KEGU-393682 format. One record per residue (C-alpha): residue in one letter; residue number from 1; x, y, z negated. Coordinates in Angstrom, 1 decimal. Layout:
type = a&seq = NUM&X = X&Y = Y&Z = Z
...
//
This chain:
type = x&seq = 1&X = -5.6&Y = 38.4&Z = -62.9
type = x&seq = 2&X = -9.3&Y = 37.6&Z = -62.4
type = x&seq = 3&X = -9.1&Y = 39.2&Z = -59.0
type = x&seq = 4&X = -6.1&Y = 37.0&Z = -58.0
type = x&seq = 5&X = -8.0&Y = 33.8&Z = -59.1
type = x&seq = 6&X = -11.0&Y = 34.9&Z = -57.1
type = x&seq = 7&X = -9.0&Y = 35.5&Z = -54.0
type = x&seq = 8&X = -7.3&Y = 32.0&Z = -54.3
type = x&seq = 9&X = -10.7&Y = 30.3&Z = -54.7
type = x&seq = 10&X = -12.1&Y = 32.1&Z = -51.7
type = x&seq = 11&X = -9.2&Y = 31.0&Z = -49.6
type = x&seq = 12&X = -9.6&Y = 27.4&Z = -50.7
type = x&seq = 13&X = -13.3&Y = 27.4&Z = -49.8
type = x&seq = 14&X = -12.5&Y = 28.8&Z = -46.3
type = x&seq = 15&X = -9.9&Y = 26.1&Z = -45.7
type = x&seq = 16&X = -12.3&Y = 23.4&Z = -46.9
type = x&seq = 17&X = -15.0&Y = 24.6&Z = -44.5
type = x&seq = 18&X = -12.6&Y = 24.6&Z = -41.5
type = x&seq = 19&X = -11.4&Y = 21.1&Z = -42.3
type = x&seq = 20&X = -15.0&Y = 20.0&Z = -42.7
type = x&seq = 21&X = -15.9&Y = 21.4&Z = -39.3
type = x&seq = 22&X = -12.9&Y = 19.8&Z = -37.7
type = x&seq = 23&X = -13.9&Y = 16.5&Z = -39.2
type = x&seq = 24&X = -17.4&Y = 16.8&Z = -38.0
type = x&seq = 25&X = -16.3&Y = 17.5&Z = -34.4
type = x&seq = 26&X = -14.0&Y = 14.5&Z = -34.3
type = x&seq = 27&X = -16.6&Y = 12.1&Z = -35.5
type = x&seq = 28&X = -19.0&Y = 13.0&Z = -32.7
type = x&seq = 29&X = -16.5&Y = 11.8&Z = -30.1
type = x&seq = 30&X = -17.1&Y = 8.0&Z = -29.4
type = x&seq = 31&X = -14.3&Y = 5.6&Z = -29.9
type = x&seq = 32&X = -12.9&Y = 3.9&Z = -26.8
type = x&seq = 33&X = -14.8&Y = 0.7&Z = -26.0
type = x&seq = 34&X = -13.1&Y = -2.6&Z = -26.6
type = x&seq = 35&X = -14.4&Y = -3.8&Z = -23.2
type = x&seq = 36&X = -13.0&Y = -0.8&Z = -21.3
type = x&seq = 37&X = -10.7&Y = -3.0&Z = -19.2
type = x&seq = 38&X = -13.7&Y = -5.2&Z = -18.0
type = x&seq = 39&X = -15.5&Y = -4.4&Z = -14.7
type = x&seq = 40&X = -18.6&Y = -2.3&Z = -15.2
type = x&seq = 41&X = -21.9&Y = -3.7&Z = -14.1
type = x&seq = 42&X = -24.7&Y = -1.8&Z = -12.5
type = x&seq = 43&X = -27.7&Y = -2.7&Z = -14.7
type = x&seq = 44&X = -30.2&Y = -1.0&Z = -12.4
type = x&seq = 45&X = -29.2&Y = -3.1&Z = -9.4
type = x&seq = 46&X = -28.4&Y = -6.4&Z = -11.1
type = x&seq = 47&X = -31.1&Y = -6.8&Z = -13.7
type = x&seq = 48&X = -33.8&Y = -9.3&Z = -12.6
type = x&seq = 49&X = -37.4&Y = -8.2&Z = -12.4
type = x&seq = 50&X = -39.7&Y = -8.7&Z = -15.3
type = x&seq = 51&X = -40.3&Y = -12.4&Z = -15.8
type = x&seq = 52&X = -37.8&Y = -13.5&Z = -13.2
type = x&seq = 53&X = -34.7&Y = -15.4&Z = -14.1
type = x&seq = 54&X = -31.3&Y = -14.1&Z = -13.1
type = x&seq = 55&X = -30.4&Y = -17.6&Z = -11.8
type = x&seq = 56&X = -32.8&Y = -20.3&Z = -10.8
type = x&seq = 57&X = -31.6&Y = -23.9&Z = -11.4
type = x&seq = 58&X = -32.8&Y = -26.7&Z = -9.1
type = x&seq = 59&X = -32.1&Y = -30.4&Z = -9.5
type = x&seq = 60&X = -32.3&Y = -32.9&Z = -6.7
type = x&seq = 61&X = -32.6&Y = -36.7&Z = -7.0
type = x&seq = 62&X = -31.6&Y = -38.1&Z = -3.6
type = x&seq = 63&X = -32.6&Y = -41.5&Z = -2.3
type = x&seq = 64&X = -29.3&Y = -43.0&Z = -1.1
type = x&seq = 65&X = -26.9&Y = -40.5&Z = 0.3
type = x&seq = 66&X = -24.3&Y = -42.9&Z = 1.8
type = x&seq = 67&X = -26.7&Y = -45.5&Z = 3.3
type = x&seq = 68&X = -26.9&Y = -43.8&Z = 6.7
type = x&seq = 69&X = -25.6&Y = -40.8&Z = 8.6
type = x&seq = 70&X = -28.9&Y = -38.9&Z = 8.4
type = x&seq = 71&X = -29.1&Y = -38.9&Z = 4.6
type = x&seq = 72&X = -25.4&Y = -38.0&Z = 4.4
type = x&seq = 73&X = -25.8&Y = -35.1&Z = 6.8
type = x&seq = 74&X = -28.9&Y = -33.9&Z = 5.0
type = x&seq = 75&X = -27.0&Y = -33.8&Z = 1.7
type = x&seq = 76&X = -24.2&Y = -31.9&Z = 3.3
type = x&seq = 77&X = -26.5&Y = -29.3&Z = 5.0
type = x&seq = 78&X = -28.6&Y = -28.9&Z = 1.8
type = x&seq = 79&X = -25.5&Y = -28.1&Z = -0.3
type = x&seq = 80&X = -24.1&Y = -25.7&Z = 2.3
type = x&seq = 81&X = -27.4&Y = -23.8&Z = 2.6
type = x&seq = 82&X = -27.9&Y = -23.7&Z = -1.2
type = x&seq = 83&X = -24.4&Y = -22.1&Z = -1.5
type = x&seq = 84&X = -25.6&Y = -19.2&Z = 0.7
type = x&seq = 85&X = -28.5&Y = -18.4&Z = -1.6
type = x&seq = 86&X = -27.8&Y = -15.7&Z = -4.2
type = x&seq = 87&X = -28.8&Y = -16.6&Z = -7.7
type = x&seq = 88&X = -29.5&Y = -20.3&Z = -7.0
type = x&seq = 89&X = -27.7&Y = -23.3&Z = -8.6
type = x&seq = 90&X = -28.3&Y = -26.7&Z = -7.0
type = x&seq = 91&X = -27.4&Y = -30.0&Z = -8.7
type = x&seq = 92&X = -27.7&Y = -33.1&Z = -6.6
type = x&seq = 93&X = -27.7&Y = -36.7&Z = -8.1
type = x&seq = 94&X = -27.8&Y = -39.8&Z = -6.0
type = x&seq = 95&X = -30.2&Y = -42.6&Z = -7.0
type = x&seq = 96&X = -28.5&Y = -45.1&Z = -4.7
type = x&seq = 97&X = -31.8&Y = -46.5&Z = -3.7
type = x&seq = 98&X = -32.8&Y = -47.5&Z = -7.3
type = x&seq = 99&X = -36.2&Y = -46.2&Z = -8.5
type = x&seq = 100&X = -35.3&Y = -46.7&Z = -12.2
type = x&seq = 101&X = -32.2&Y = -44.6&Z = -11.7
type = x&seq = 102&X = -34.2&Y = -41.9&Z = -9.9
type = x&seq = 103&X = -36.8&Y = -41.7&Z = -12.8
type = x&seq = 104&X = -33.9&Y = -41.4&Z = -15.3
type = x&seq = 105&X = -32.4&Y = -38.5&Z = -13.2
type = x&seq = 106&X = -35.8&Y = -36.8&Z = -13.2
type = x&seq = 107&X = -35.9&Y = -37.1&Z = -17.0
type = x&seq = 108&X = -32.4&Y = -35.7&Z = -17.2
type = x&seq = 109&X = -33.5&Y = -32.7&Z = -15.2
type = x&seq = 110&X = -36.5&Y = -32.2&Z = -17.4
type = x&seq = 111&X = -34.2&Y = -32.2&Z = -20.5
type = x&seq = 112&X = -31.9&Y = -29.7&Z = -18.8
type = x&seq = 113&X = -35.0&Y = -27.4&Z = -18.3
type = x&seq = 114&X = -34.5&Y = -27.1&Z = -14.6
type = x&seq = 115&X = -36.6&Y = -24.5&Z = -12.9
type = x&seq = 116&X = -37.6&Y = -27.0&Z = -10.1
type = x&seq = 117&X = -36.9&Y = -30.6&Z = -9.1
type = x&seq = 118&X = -36.6&Y = -32.0&Z = -5.6
type = x&seq = 119&X = -37.0&Y = -35.7&Z = -5.1
type = x&seq = 120&X = -36.2&Y = -37.8&Z = -2.0
type = x&seq = 121&X = -38.2&Y = -40.8&Z = -3.2
type = x&seq = 122&X = -36.7&Y = -44.2&Z = -3.3
type = x&seq = 123&X = -40.2&Y = -45.7&Z = -3.5
type = x&seq = 124&X = -43.4&Y = -43.7&Z = -2.9
type = x&seq = 125&X = -45.3&Y = -45.6&Z = -5.6
type = x&seq = 126&X = -42.8&Y = -46.6&Z = -8.3
type = x&seq = 127&X = -41.4&Y = -43.1&Z = -8.7
type = x&seq = 128&X = -44.8&Y = -41.6&Z = -9.6
type = x&seq = 129&X = -44.3&Y = -41.9&Z = -13.4
type = x&seq = 130&X = -41.3&Y = -39.7&Z = -13.1
type = x&seq = 131&X = -43.3&Y = -37.1&Z = -11.1
type = x&seq = 132&X = -46.0&Y = -37.2&Z = -13.8
type = x&seq = 133&X = -43.5&Y = -36.6&Z = -16.6
type = x&seq = 134&X = -42.1&Y = -33.5&Z = -14.8
type = x&seq = 135&X = -45.5&Y = -32.1&Z = -14.2
type = x&seq = 136&X = -46.6&Y = -32.7&Z = -17.8
type = x&seq = 137&X = -43.4&Y = -31.0&Z = -19.0
type = x&seq = 138&X = -44.2&Y = -27.9&Z = -16.9
type = x&seq = 139&X = -41.3&Y = -28.4&Z = -14.4
type = x&seq = 140&X = -42.6&Y = -28.0&Z = -10.8
type = x&seq = 141&X = -41.5&Y = -31.0&Z = -8.7
type = x&seq = 142&X = -41.6&Y = -31.5&Z = -4.9
type = x&seq = 143&X = -40.6&Y = -34.3&Z = -2.5
type = x&seq = 144&X = -38.8&Y = -34.3&Z = 0.8
type = x&seq = 145&X = -38.6&Y = -36.7&Z = 3.7
type = x&seq = 146&X = -40.3&Y = -39.7&Z = 2.1
type = x&seq = 147&X = -43.9&Y = -38.8&Z = 1.2
type = x&seq = 148&X = -45.4&Y = -39.9&Z = -2.0
type = x&seq = 149&X = -48.4&Y = -42.3&Z = -2.2
type = x&seq = 150&X = -51.6&Y = -40.3&Z = -2.3
type = x&seq = 151&X = -52.2&Y = -41.5&Z = -5.9
type = x&seq = 152&X = -49.3&Y = -39.5&Z = -7.0
type = x&seq = 153&X = -49.8&Y = -36.3&Z = -5.0
type = x&seq = 154&X = -51.6&Y = -34.6&Z = -7.9
type = x&seq = 155&X = -48.2&Y = -34.3&Z = -9.7
type = x&seq = 156&X = -46.4&Y = -32.6&Z = -6.8
type = x&seq = 157&X = -46.2&Y = -28.9&Z = -5.9
type = x&seq = 158&X = -45.1&Y = -29.5&Z = -2.3
type = x&seq = 159&X = -43.8&Y = -31.9&Z = 0.3
type = x&seq = 160&X = -41.4&Y = -31.0&Z = 3.1
type = x&seq = 161&X = -40.5&Y = -33.5&Z = 5.8
type = x&seq = 162&X = -41.2&Y = -35.3&Z = 9.1
type = x&seq = 163&X = -44.2&Y = -37.4&Z = 10.0
type = x&seq = 164&X = -42.7&Y = -40.8&Z = 10.3
type = x&seq = 165&X = -46.0&Y = -42.4&Z = 11.4
type = x&seq = 166&X = -46.3&Y = -39.9&Z = 14.2
type = x&seq = 167&X = -42.8&Y = -40.6&Z = 15.3
type = x&seq = 168&X = -43.8&Y = -44.2&Z = 15.9
type = x&seq = 169&X = -46.9&Y = -43.3&Z = 17.7
type = x&seq = 170&X = -44.8&Y = -41.2&Z = 20.1
type = x&seq = 171&X = -42.5&Y = -44.1&Z = 20.7
type = x&seq = 172&X = -45.4&Y = -46.4&Z = 21.5
type = x&seq = 173&X = -46.7&Y = -43.9&Z = 24.0
type = x&seq = 174&X = -43.2&Y = -43.7&Z = 25.7
type = x&seq = 175&X = -43.1&Y = -47.5&Z = 25.8
type = x&seq = 176&X = -46.5&Y = -47.7&Z = 27.4
type = x&seq = 177&X = -45.4&Y = -45.3&Z = 30.1
type = x&seq = 178&X = -42.4&Y = -47.5&Z = 30.9
type = x&seq = 179&X = -44.6&Y = -50.6&Z = 31.1
type = x&seq = 180&X = -48.0&Y = -49.7&Z = 32.5
type = x&seq = 181&X = -48.6&Y = -53.4&Z = 33.4
type = x&seq = 182&X = -47.6&Y = -54.7&Z = 30.0
type = x&seq = 183&X = -44.5&Y = -56.1&Z = 28.3
type = x&seq = 184&X = -43.1&Y = -58.4&Z = 25.6
type = x&seq = 185&X = -41.1&Y = -56.5&Z = 23.0
type = x&seq = 186&X = -39.2&Y = -57.3&Z = 19.8
type = x&seq = 187&X = -39.1&Y = -55.0&Z = 16.8
type = x&seq = 188&X = -36.3&Y = -54.2&Z = 14.4
type = x&seq = 189&X = -37.3&Y = -52.3&Z = 11.3
type = x&seq = 190&X = -35.5&Y = -50.7&Z = 8.4
type = x&seq = 191&X = -35.5&Y = -51.9&Z = 4.8
type = x&seq = 192&X = -38.6&Y = -53.9&Z = 3.8
type = x&seq = 193&X = -40.7&Y = -52.1&Z = 1.2
type = x&seq = 194&X = -39.1&Y = -48.7&Z = 2.0
type = x&seq = 195&X = -42.0&Y = -46.4&Z = 3.0
type = x&seq = 196&X = -40.3&Y = -44.9&Z = 6.0
type = x&seq = 197&X = -39.8&Y = -48.4&Z = 7.4
type = x&seq = 198&X = -43.4&Y = -49.2&Z = 6.9
type = x&seq = 199&X = -44.8&Y = -46.1&Z = 8.6
type = x&seq = 200&X = -42.5&Y = -46.5&Z = 11.6
type = x&seq = 201&X = -43.7&Y = -50.1&Z = 11.9
type = x&seq = 202&X = -47.4&Y = -49.4&Z = 11.3
type = x&seq = 203&X = -47.5&Y = -46.4&Z = 13.6
type = x&seq = 204&X = -46.0&Y = -48.4&Z = 16.4
type = x&seq = 205&X = -48.1&Y = -51.5&Z = 16.0
type = x&seq = 206&X = -51.3&Y = -49.4&Z = 15.8
type = x&seq = 207&X = -50.6&Y = -47.4&Z = 18.9
type = x&seq = 208&X = -49.3&Y = -49.9&Z = 21.5
type = x&seq = 209&X = -51.8&Y = -50.9&Z = 24.2
type = x&seq = 210&X = -53.3&Y = -54.3&Z = 24.3
type = x&seq = 211&X = -51.1&Y = -55.4&Z = 27.2
type = x&seq = 212&X = -47.9&Y = -55.0&Z = 25.1
type = x&seq = 213&X = -47.1&Y = -57.9&Z = 22.9
type = x&seq = 214&X = -44.7&Y = -57.9&Z = 19.9
type = x&seq = 215&X = -43.0&Y = -61.3&Z = 20.1
type = x&seq = 216&X = -41.4&Y = -60.9&Z = 16.6
type = x&seq = 217&X = -40.4&Y = -58.4&Z = 14.0
type = x&seq = 218&X = -37.2&Y = -58.6&Z = 11.9
type = x&seq = 219&X = -35.8&Y = -56.1&Z = 9.4
type = x&seq = 220&X = -32.3&Y = -54.7&Z = 9.8
type = x&seq = 221&X = -32.0&Y = -52.7&Z = 6.6
type = x&seq = 222&X = -30.9&Y = -49.6&Z = 8.5
type = x&seq = 223&X = -27.6&Y = -51.4&Z = 9.1
type = x&seq = 224&X = -25.9&Y = -51.7&Z = 12.4
type = x&seq = 225&X = -24.2&Y = -55.0&Z = 11.8
type = x&seq = 226&X = -27.4&Y = -56.6&Z = 10.5
type = x&seq = 227&X = -29.2&Y = -55.3&Z = 13.5
type = x&seq = 228&X = -26.8&Y = -57.0&Z = 15.8
type = x&seq = 229&X = -27.1&Y = -60.3&Z = 13.9
type = x&seq = 230&X = -30.9&Y = -60.1&Z = 14.0
type = x&seq = 231&X = -30.9&Y = -59.3&Z = 17.7
type = x&seq = 232&X = -28.6&Y = -62.2&Z = 18.4
type = x&seq = 233&X = -31.2&Y = -64.5&Z = 16.8
type = x&seq = 234&X = -34.0&Y = -63.0&Z = 18.8
type = x&seq = 235&X = -32.1&Y = -63.4&Z = 22.0
type = x&seq = 236&X = -31.4&Y = -67.1&Z = 21.3
type = x&seq = 237&X = -35.1&Y = -67.6&Z = 20.5
type = x&seq = 238&X = -36.8&Y = -65.7&Z = 23.3
type = x&seq = 239&X = -34.1&Y = -65.0&Z = 25.9
type = x&seq = 240&X = -35.5&Y = -63.5&Z = 29.1
type = x&seq = 241&X = -39.0&Y = -63.2&Z = 27.7
type = x&seq = 242&X = -37.9&Y = -60.0&Z = 26.0
type = x&seq = 243&X = -38.7&Y = -57.0&Z = 28.1
type = x&seq = 244&X = -37.9&Y = -54.2&Z = 25.6
type = x&seq = 245&X = -36.7&Y = -53.4&Z = 22.1
type = x&seq = 246&X = -38.3&Y = -51.1&Z = 19.6
type = x&seq = 247&X = -35.9&Y = -50.0&Z = 16.8
type = x&seq = 248&X = -36.6&Y = -48.1&Z = 13.7
type = x&seq = 249&X = -33.7&Y = -45.7&Z = 14.3
type = x&seq = 250&X = -30.8&Y = -45.1&Z = 16.6
type = x&seq = 251&X = -28.3&Y = -46.8&Z = 14.3
type = x&seq = 252&X = -30.3&Y = -50.1&Z = 14.5
type = x&seq = 253&X = -30.7&Y = -49.6&Z = 18.2
type = x&seq = 254&X = -26.9&Y = -49.4&Z = 18.7
type = x&seq = 255&X = -26.3&Y = -52.6&Z = 16.7
type = x&seq = 256&X = -29.0&Y = -54.4&Z = 18.8
type = x&seq = 257&X = -27.4&Y = -53.1&Z = 22.0
type = x&seq = 258&X = -24.1&Y = -54.8&Z = 21.1
type = x&seq = 259&X = -25.9&Y = -58.1&Z = 20.9
type = x&seq = 260&X = -27.7&Y = -57.5&Z = 24.2
type = x&seq = 261&X = -24.5&Y = -56.5&Z = 26.0
type = x&seq = 262&X = -22.8&Y = -59.7&Z = 24.8
type = x&seq = 263&X = -25.7&Y = -61.7&Z = 26.2
type = x&seq = 264&X = -25.6&Y = -59.7&Z = 29.5
type = x&seq = 265&X = -29.1&Y = -58.5&Z = 28.9
type = x&seq = 266&X = -30.2&Y = -55.1&Z = 30.2
type = x&seq = 267&X = -33.5&Y = -54.0&Z = 28.7
type = x&seq = 268&X = -35.0&Y = -50.7&Z = 27.7
type = x&seq = 269&X = -34.4&Y = -49.7&Z = 24.1
type = x&seq = 270&X = -36.7&Y = -47.2&Z = 22.3
type = x&seq = 271&X = -35.5&Y = -45.8&Z = 19.0
type = x&seq = 272&X = -38.0&Y = -44.3&Z = 16.6
type = x&seq = 273&X = -35.8&Y = -41.7&Z = 15.0
type = x&seq = 274&X = -32.8&Y = -40.2&Z = 16.7
type = x&seq = 275&X = -30.7&Y = -37.9&Z = 14.5
type = x&seq = 276&X = -28.9&Y = -35.9&Z = 17.1
type = x&seq = 277&X = -25.3&Y = -36.8&Z = 16.3
type = x&seq = 278&X = -22.5&Y = -37.0&Z = 18.9
type = x&seq = 279&X = -22.5&Y = -40.8&Z = 18.9
type = x&seq = 280&X = -26.2&Y = -41.0&Z = 19.4
type = x&seq = 281&X = -26.3&Y = -38.4&Z = 22.2
type = x&seq = 282&X = -23.5&Y = -40.2&Z = 24.0
type = x&seq = 283&X = -25.4&Y = -43.5&Z = 23.7
type = x&seq = 284&X = -28.5&Y = -41.9&Z = 25.2
type = x&seq = 285&X = -26.5&Y = -40.2&Z = 28.0
type = x&seq = 286&X = -24.8&Y = -43.5&Z = 28.8
type = x&seq = 287&X = -28.2&Y = -45.3&Z = 29.0
type = x&seq = 288&X = -27.8&Y = -47.4&Z = 25.9
type = x&seq = 289&X = -30.9&Y = -45.9&Z = 24.3
type = x&seq = 290&X = -33.5&Y = -45.1&Z = 26.9
type = x&seq = 291&X = -36.0&Y = -43.1&Z = 24.8
type = x&seq = 292&X = -36.5&Y = -41.8&Z = 21.3
type = x&seq = 293&X = -37.9&Y = -39.2&Z = 19.0
type = x&seq = 294&X = -35.5&Y = -36.5&Z = 17.9
type = x&seq = 295&X = -35.6&Y = -35.9&Z = 14.1
type = x&seq = 296&X = -32.7&Y = -33.5&Z = 13.5
type = x&seq = 297&X = -31.5&Y = -32.9&Z = 9.9
type = x&seq = 298&X = -30.9&Y = -29.2&Z = 10.7
type = x&seq = 299&X = -34.4&Y = -27.8&Z = 10.0
type = x&seq = 300&X = -34.7&Y = -29.9&Z = 6.9
type = x&seq = 301&X = -32.2&Y = -28.2&Z = 4.6
type = x&seq = 302&X = -33.5&Y = -24.6&Z = 4.8
type = x&seq = 303&X = -37.1&Y = -25.8&Z = 4.7
type = x&seq = 304&X = -36.5&Y = -27.8&Z = 1.5
type = x&seq = 305&X = -34.4&Y = -25.3&Z = -0.3
type = x&seq = 306&X = -36.6&Y = -22.3&Z = 0.6
type = x&seq = 307&X = -39.6&Y = -24.1&Z = -0.8
type = x&seq = 308&X = -37.8&Y = -25.2&Z = -3.9
type = x&seq = 309&X = -36.6&Y = -21.7&Z = -4.7
type = x&seq = 310&X = -40.2&Y = -20.4&Z = -4.3
type = x&seq = 311&X = -41.7&Y = -22.9&Z = -6.6
type = x&seq = 312&X = -38.8&Y = -22.3&Z = -9.1
type = x&seq = 313&X = -39.8&Y = -18.6&Z = -9.2
type = x&seq = 314&X = -43.5&Y = -19.4&Z = -9.6
type = x&seq = 315&X = -44.5&Y = -18.3&Z = -6.1
type = x&seq = 316&X = -47.3&Y = -19.9&Z = -4.1
type = x&seq = 317&X = -46.3&Y = -22.4&Z = -1.3
type = x&seq = 318&X = -48.1&Y = -24.5&Z = 1.2
type = x&seq = 319&X = -48.4&Y = -28.1&Z = -0.1
type = x&seq = 320&X = -47.4&Y = -29.7&Z = 3.2
type = x&seq = 321&X = -44.6&Y = -28.5&Z = 5.4
type = x&seq = 322&X = -43.8&Y = -30.5&Z = 8.5
type = x&seq = 323&X = -41.2&Y = -29.7&Z = 11.2
type = x&seq = 324&X = -41.4&Y = -30.5&Z = 14.9
type = x&seq = 325&X = -40.5&Y = -33.8&Z = 16.5
type = x&seq = 326&X = -39.3&Y = -34.1&Z = 20.1
type = x&seq = 327&X = -39.6&Y = -37.0&Z = 22.5
type = x&seq = 328&X = -36.3&Y = -37.3&Z = 24.4
type = x&seq = 329&X = -34.8&Y = -39.4&Z = 27.1
type = x&seq = 330&X = -31.3&Y = -39.9&Z = 28.4
type = x&seq = 331&X = -31.9&Y = -37.1&Z = 31.0
type = x&seq = 332&X = -32.8&Y = -34.3&Z = 28.6
type = x&seq = 333&X = -31.4&Y = -35.2&Z = 25.2
type = x&seq = 334&X = -28.6&Y = -32.6&Z = 24.9
type = x&seq = 335&X = -30.9&Y = -29.9&Z = 26.4
type = x&seq = 336&X = -33.7&Y = -30.6&Z = 23.9
type = x&seq = 337&X = -31.2&Y = -30.3&Z = 21.0
type = x&seq = 338&X = -29.6&Y = -27.0&Z = 22.1
type = x&seq = 339&X = -32.9&Y = -25.4&Z = 23.3
type = x&seq = 340&X = -34.3&Y = -25.8&Z = 19.8
type = x&seq = 341&X = -31.3&Y = -24.3&Z = 18.1
type = x&seq = 342&X = -29.9&Y = -27.5&Z = 16.6
type = x&seq = 343&X = -26.3&Y = -28.8&Z = 16.8
type = x&seq = 344&X = -24.8&Y = -32.1&Z = 18.2
type = x&seq = 345&X = -22.9&Y = -33.1&Z = 15.1
type = x&seq = 346&X = -20.3&Y = -35.7&Z = 14.3
//
């Protein structure tokens, strides 16, 4: 009887060991992942480098996107270019020409912990407190197109844009070549107090020779209709005394031309900044605008975004980035645009 019991106990022990081994084998096999249906990611290829964010977030406060074709086109090109950059998110807000709105937008970007901020300044002096706040919060901030007053440059990481003063100098030189014996000119500027208007006026006035006289200067607020109205007043006042017109941009020049045409006056028109769109090119080729300086929006977008991405990543950049300006006439306008890799845009 004892032998039978011993045999039974031995059999039970063997079965227990087998079951235990089977249980141990099953528990070493991992359970199916709950995320098995989701696409796998290659951590070795997608993980950012040490200290580098997977996505850099950049905020931009624009000056006044809808005020003229140039700013509208710059906004379009900037968004398009940003969309081609991997790992970059761009948020654009429009200050609509109001510096208080712009400072508020800068403050919002600081609160959102943006990696970098771009500002197209509405006012080169009044916006400085916003720049200072960004710098003190540790958010790198840069400006484009409209330079900041030197008193605020310490808060900036970079500036990218054209030299508006030099544009005006180039226009003065072209006018002097047209009138070596002197001339009487009238001048139509942009918006009073806006820095670009000031530089384009100051550069022209400082560079014309002594035998060229400015009969009168009026502002046109970058507006074609107002330019036409102002030119009509100047025609009534000075008539045939006017030998030429200097306009702050091609849009102003076209408005002034409409007034000159109605008065049967044919005088040279020099436009400080020509943006290279189809309408402007046609006006030049038709002889409506005789000479100008090409400031294309096409080099601006990549230059601005590339700089912003670098400062967002903590990379070193040059403080000042300028792009080239080109004097053009009705004879070479389209060739200058295409030779430099730009487009004639609508």
